[in-house]
C-alpha positions in Angstrom: -22.2 7.1 -59.2 -20.1 6.6 -62.4 -20.8 9.5 -64.9 -18.2 9.0 -67.7 -15.3 6.9 -69.0 -11.7 8.0 -69.1 -10.4 7.7 -72.7 -7.3 5.6 -73.6 -5.5 8.7 -74.8 -5.4 12.3 -73.5 -6.6 10.9 -70.2 -5.0 13.5 -68.0 -6.6 16.4 -69.9 -9.9 14.6 -69.7 -9.6 14.1 -65.9 -8.5 17.7 -65.4 -11.6 19.0 -67.1 -14.0 16.6 -65.3 -16.8 18.5 -63.7 -17.5 18.6 -59.9 -21.0 17.6 -58.7 -22.8 18.0 -55.4 -22.2 14.3 -54.8 -19.3 11.9 -55.3 -18.9 11.0 -58.9 -16.7 8.3 -60.5 -14.9 8.1 -63.9 -14.2 4.6 -65.0 -10.9 4.0 -66.9 -11.4 2.5 -70.3 -8.0 0.8 -70.3 -7.8 -0.8 -66.8 -10.9 -2.6 -65.5 -11.7 -1.7 -61.9 -9.7 1.6 -62.0 -11.8 4.7 -61.2 -11.2 8.3 -60.4 -13.4 9.5 -57.5 -14.4 13.2 -57.6 -15.6 14.6 -54.3 -18.0 17.6 -54.1 -15.1 19.8 -53.0 -13.1 19.0 -56.1 -10.6 16.4 -54.7 -9.9 13.7 -57.2 -8.7 10.3 -55.9 -7.6 7.2 -57.8 -9.2 3.9 -56.6 -9.0 0.3 -57.6 -12.2 -1.7 -57.2 -11.9 -5.4 -56.8 -13.4 -8.4 -55.0 -11.6 -10.5 -52.4 -12.4 -13.8 -50.9 -13.2 -13.7 -47.2 -13.6 -17.2 -45.9 -16.4 -18.8 -47.9 -17.7 -15.5 -49.3 -16.6 -12.6 -51.4 -16.3 -8.9 -50.5 -16.0 -5.7 -52.6 -12.9 -3.7 -51.9 -11.6 -0.3 -52.8 -7.9 0.5 -52.7 -6.7 4.1 -52.8 -3.9 4.8 -55.3 -3.3 8.5 -54.6 -4.7 11.9 -55.7 -4.8 13.3 -59.2 -2.9 15.1 -60.7 -0.1 14.2 -58.3 -0.6 10.6 -59.5 -1.2 10.8 -63.3 -3.5 8.5 -65.2 -0.5 6.5 -66.5 0.9 6.1 -63.0 -2.5 5.0 -61.7 -2.9 2.5 -64.5 0.5 1.0 -63.8 -0.1 0.8 -60.0 -3.5 -0.8 -60.6 -2.1 -3.4 -63.0 0.6 -4.4 -60.4 -2.0 -4.7 -57.7 -4.3 -6.8 -59.9 -1.4 -9.3 -60.3 -1.0 -9.5 -56.6 -4.8 -9.9 -56.1 -4.9 -12.7 -58.6 -2.3 -14.5 -56.5 -4.5 -14.3 -53.4 -3.3 -11.1 -51.9 -5.8 -8.6 -50.5 -4.2 -5.1 -50.3 -6.9 -3.7 -48.1 -6.8 -6.6 -45.7 -3.1 -6.5 -45.6 -3.1 -2.8 -44.9 -5.6 -3.3 -42.1 -3.4 -6.1 -40.6 -0.3 -4.0 -40.9 -2.1 -1.1 -39.1 -3.1 -3.5 -36.3 0.4 -4.8 -36.1 1.9 -1.3 -35.8 -0.7 -0.4 -33.2 0.2 -3.4 -31.2 3.9 -2.7 -31.5 3.2 0.9 -30.3 1.2 -0.5 -27.3 4.1 -2.8 -26.5 6.6 0.1 -26.7 4.4 2.2 -24.5 4.0 -0.6 -22.0 7.7 -1.2 -22.0 8.3 2.5 -21.5 5.8 2.4 -18.6 7.6 -0.5 -17.1 11.0 1.2 -17.4 10.3 3.6 -14.6 13.2 4.8 -12.5 13.8 4.0 -8.9 12.8 7.5 -8.0 9.4 7.0 -9.7 9.1 3.5 -8.1 9.7 5.0 -4.7 7.0 7.7 -5.3 4.4 5.0 -6.3 5.4 2.8 -3.3 5.0 5.8 -1.0 1.5 6.6 -2.3 0.3 3.0 -2.1 2.0 1.5 0.9 4.0 4.0 2.9 1.1 6.4 3.2 -0.6 3.8 5.5 2.2 4.1 8.1 1.7 6.4 11.1 4.0 9.1 9.8 2.7 8.5 6.3 6.2 7.4 5.2 8.0 10.6 6.1 10.8 8.8 8.0 11.4 6.2 5.1 11.5 9.1 2.6 14.1 10.9 4.7 16.3 7.8 4.8 15.9 7.1 1.1 16.6 10.6 0.1 19.8 10.5 2.2 21.1 7.0 1.6 19.4 5.3 -1.4 18.0 7.6 -4.1 21.3 9.5 -4.6 22.8 6.2 -5.7 19.9 4.4 -7.4 17.3 7.1 -8.1 18.1 7.7 -11.8 18.4 4.0 -12.6 15.6 2.2 -14.5 14.1 -0.3 -12.0 14.7 -3.2 -14.3 18.4 -2.3 -14.6 19.0 -2.5 -10.8 21.3 -5.4 -10.0 22.5 -7.0 -6.8 25.6 -4.9 -7.0 23.7 -1.7 -6.9 21.9 -2.6 -3.7 25.1 -3.7 -2.0 26.7 -0.5 -3.1 24.2 1.4 -0.9 24.6 -0.9 2.1 28.4 -0.9 1.8 28.5 2.9 2.1 26.4 2.6 5.3 28.6 -0.1 6.7 31.6 2.0 6.0 30.0 4.7 8.2 29.7 2.2 11.0 25.8 2.3 11.0 25.3 -1.5 10.7 21.7 -1.5 12.1 20.8 1.3 9.7 22.3 -0.7 6.8 20.1 -3.7 7.7 17.0 -1.5 8.1 17.5 0.3 4.7 18.2 -3.1 3.1 14.9 -4.4 4.4 13.1 -1.3 3.1 14.7 -1.6 -0.3 13.5 -5.2 -0.4 10.0 -4.2 0.4 10.1 -1.6 -2.4 11.4 -4.1 -5.0 8.8 -6.7 -4.0 6.2 -4.0 -4.5 7.6 -3.5 -8.0 7.3 -7.2 -8.7 3.7 -7.2 -7.6 3.0 -4.3 -9.9 4.8 -6.0 -12.9 7.5 -3.3 -13.0 9.9 -6.1 -12.4 10.0 -9.8 -13.1 12.4 -10.6 -10.3 13.4 -8.9 -7.1 17.1 -7.9 -7.4 17.6 -8.2 -3.6 16.2 -11.8 -3.4 19.6 -13.4 -3.6 21.1 -11.2 -0.8 20.9 -12.6 2.7 20.0 -10.0 5.3 22.4 -11.7 7.7 25.3 -10.9 5.3 24.5 -7.1 5.6 26.8 -6.1 8.5 26.9 -9.6 10.0 24.5 -11.3 12.4 22.2 -8.9 14.1 22.6 -9.0 17.9 19.6 -8.1 20.0 20.4 -5.2 22.3 20.3 -5.9 26.0 22.0 -2.7 27.3 20.7 -1.8 30.8 22.2 1.1 32.7 23.4 0.3 36.2 22.5 2.3 39.2 25.9 3.9 39.3 25.6 4.8 35.6 22.3 6.5 36.3 24.0 8.5 39.0 26.8 9.4 36.6 24.3 10.4 34.0 22.7 12.7 36.4 26.1 14.4 37.0 27.0 14.5 33.3 23.7 15.9 31.8 24.1 19.5 33.1 27.4 19.8 31.3 26.4 18.1 28.0 25.0 21.1 26.4 21.6 19.5 25.7 18.3 21.4 25.6 16.7 21.3 29.0 13.6 19.7 27.5 15.8 16.9 26.1 17.3 16.3 29.6 13.8 16.0 31.0 12.9 13.6 28.2 15.7 11.3 29.3 14.3 11.1 32.8 10.7 10.8 31.6 11.7 7.9 29.3 13.6 6.2 32.2 10.8 6.7 34.8 7.8 5.7 32.6 9.5 3.0 30.3 7.9 4.8 27.4 9.2 4.8 23.8 11.0 8.1 23.1 8.9 8.7 20.0 5.7 8.4 22.0 6.9 11.1 24.3 8.1 13.5 21.6 4.7 13.2 19.9 2.7 13.8 23.1 0.2 16.6 23.3 -0.7 18.5 26.5 -4.3 17.5 26.1 -3.3 14.0 27.0 -1.3 14.9 30.1 -3.1 15.7 33.3 -0.6 17.0 35.8 -3.2 17.4 38.6 -4.3 13.8 38.4 -0.8 12.7 37.3 -1.9 10.7 34.3 -0.4 10.7 30.8 -2.4 8.9 28.1 -0.6 7.8 25.0 -3.3 7.7 22.3 -3.6 4.8 19.9 -2.2 6.8 17.0 1.0 7.4 18.9 1.6 3.9 20.3 3.5 1.2 18.5 0.8 -1.5 19.0 -2.0 0.8 18.0 -3.6 0.7 21.5 -3.9 3.6 23.9 -1.7 3.4 27.0 -2.4 5.0 30.4 0.7 5.9 32.4 0.4 7.0 36.1 3.0 9.6 36.7 5.2 9.3 39.8 6.2 12.4 41.7 9.5 12.1 40.0 8.0 12.0 36.5 5.4 14.7 37.2 8.2 17.1 38.1 9.9 16.5 34.8 6.6 17.1 32.9 6.2 20.3 34.9 9.6 21.4 33.7 8.7 20.6 30.1 5.5 22.5 30.5 7.4 25.6 31.6 9.6 25.4 28.5 6.9 24.6 25.9 4.6 27.4 27.2 1.2 27.4 25.5 1.8 25.1 22.6 -0.4 22.1 21.9 2.6 19.7 21.9 4.9 18.8 24.8 7.8 18.9 22.4 6.9 21.4 19.6 9.0 21.9 16.6 10.7 25.2 15.9 7.7 26.6 14.1 5.3 25.2 16.7 3.2 23.6 13.9 3.7 20.0 15.2 5.9 17.8 17.3 9.7 17.6 16.9 11.3 14.8 14.9 11.1 11.5 16.7 14.9 11.1 16.3 15.7 14.4 18.1 16.7 13.1 21.5 18.3 10.0 20.0 20.6 12.2 17.9 21.4 14.5 20.7 22.5 11.6 23.0 24.3 9.9 20.2 26.3 13.0 19.3 27.6 13.2 22.9 28.8 9.6 23.0 31.6 9.7 20.4 34.5 7.5 21.4 38.0 9.1 21.6 39.5 9.0 18.2 36.1 8.6 16.5 35.3 11.1 13.8 33.4 14.1 15.2 30.5 15.2 13.1 30.4 18.8 11.9 27.7 21.2 13.1 26.8 18.9 16.0 27.5 18.9 19.7 30.5 20.7 21.1 30.7 18.1 23.8 31.1 14.9 21.9 32.2 12.8 24.9 29.9 14.3 27.5 27.5 11.4 28.0 29.9 8.4 27.7 29.2 5.8 30.4 31.3 2.9 31.5 28.9 0.3 30.2 29.2 1.5 26.6 26.9 3.4 24.2 23.3 3.8 25.3 20.2 5.0 23.6 16.9 6.4 24.7 15.3 2.9 24.0 17.8 1.4 26.5 16.3 3.7 29.1 13.0 1.9 28.5 14.6 -1.5 29.1 16.5 -0.1 32.1 13.3 1.2 33.7 11.5 -2.2 33.3 14.5 -4.0 34.7 14.6 -1.8 37.7 10.9 -2.4 38.3 11.3 -6.2 38.5 14.3 -5.7 40.8 12.0 -3.6 43.0 9.6 -6.6 43.3 7.2 -5.7 40.5 6.0 -9.0 38.9 7.0 -9.4 35.2 3.4 -9.4 34.0 2.8 -5.9 35.5 6.2 -4.7 34.1 5.1 -5.9 30.6 1.8 -4.0 31.0 3.8 -0.8 31.9 5.8 -1.3 28.7 2.4 -1.6 26.8 3.5 -4.9 25.3 0.8 -6.9 23.6 0.2 -10.3 25.3 1.6 -12.9 23.0 -0.5 -15.7 24.4 -3.9 -15.6 22.6 -5.8 -17.4 25.4 -4.5 -14.9 28.0 -5.5 -12.0 25.7 -9.0 -13.3 25.4 -9.8 -14.5 28.9 -7.5 -12.5 31.3 -9.1 -9.1 31.4 -7.7 -7.8 34.7 -6.4 -4.3 33.9 -3.6 -4.3 36.6 -4.2 -0.5 36.9 -3.4 -0.3 40.6 -0.4 -2.6 40.3 0.9 -0.5 37.4 0.5 2.7 39.3 2.4 1.2 42.2 5.2 0.0 39.9 5.7 3.5 38.4 5.7 5.1 41.8 8.3 2.6 43.1 10.5 3.3 40.1 10.2 7.1 40.5 11.1 6.8 44.2 14.1 4.6 43.4 15.4 7.1 40.8 14.9 10.0 43.2 16.8 8.0 45.9 19.7 7.3 43.5 20.3 11.0 42.7 19.0 12.6 45.9 22.4 13.1 47.5 24.0 14.4 44.3 24.6 18.2 44.2 23.0 18.6 40.8 20.0 16.6 39.6 16.8 17.4 37.7 14.5 18.0 40.7 17.1 20.2 42.4 17.5 22.3 39.2 13.7 22.5 38.9 13.3 23.7 42.4 16.1 26.3 41.8 14.2 27.5 38.8 16.6 26.2 36.2 
């Protein structure tokens, strides 16, 4: 409530002596209508200008703070109030304008924060992509992270996502192409494209910087591999393996992959609980198979002997191919790297800290991979009279024809068992007369 009036003269002395009450009190200025000094119960004195402003079709009472006394003297408060009253008479509303200014600043702050949130780095984008998408993969994105940490993030990681241009992406693939790993360049390009499309979906980017790059231009047109080892090459491989300096379990993996037509990653992830050496059955569980379906493999005598050899090496571990700490399986790329390191062409750069026998596994037909052994085994099956449909079942391929998938439910179990047995006998026949072969070394206790 208003308790007194500030005199025209000696106003500051009057305000300084004004008494404090247990409630807010107001001193009206005698010179400037609407100007009051608010005195709070704790002794704080604040200048205010009271006025009315038009809001639409009605009027509203307003109070505009002018500062605290004595920092703002009576004369200064009167001058400020007079200036404001002129603005108000011209239709301005200081309180409303202050509110709008505060809202504008708050909106600008939100926009800056949103912009800052959008300007995440490629490192941060990869982490988000990993948590949302890659985590759903069988290995929870571990292999993609390994590739990115080696070949992508060192080049792009610190860049803001929206600053990534076409040239940054081709810089990554060009380095890979210079190393001669064209297939890897294509794979990493595809993964980068997936990540940037994820960024577009999450509004971190407006446009995918890889969109204008044709995958076919990365390392040229991709040619489907059709490498199949000949019978003579299999015989040569048998002679070369003992001198290649590979781990004995890796040697066995080569023969198991060839004789079962399995994927090497499925073998290296195998657990002994899924291998029955008495019944000669190996079950690849759904979580380890590419198509997400369990696969039962009947082990030929040839294959069973290789598993026995691996069993002797792995001892009492849960995994057929345990890692060094025996806390899980080895990396799925282990055997692929070991075979690749031993197929360096003469004159080709030898990688440091790798095999001391870089040419040990070279074969006349050119470079081969563990996956080529799978193709070779299936090809040998059909050459031995196994019908293609049975060979496809041995490969655990999903039937492409929907009608067949639905209505043809014959399991072909007996036919598949016979196919694996024929393949094992053929492999045993090919290397039987050689002085050194896996079964002979096993019998000798190697």
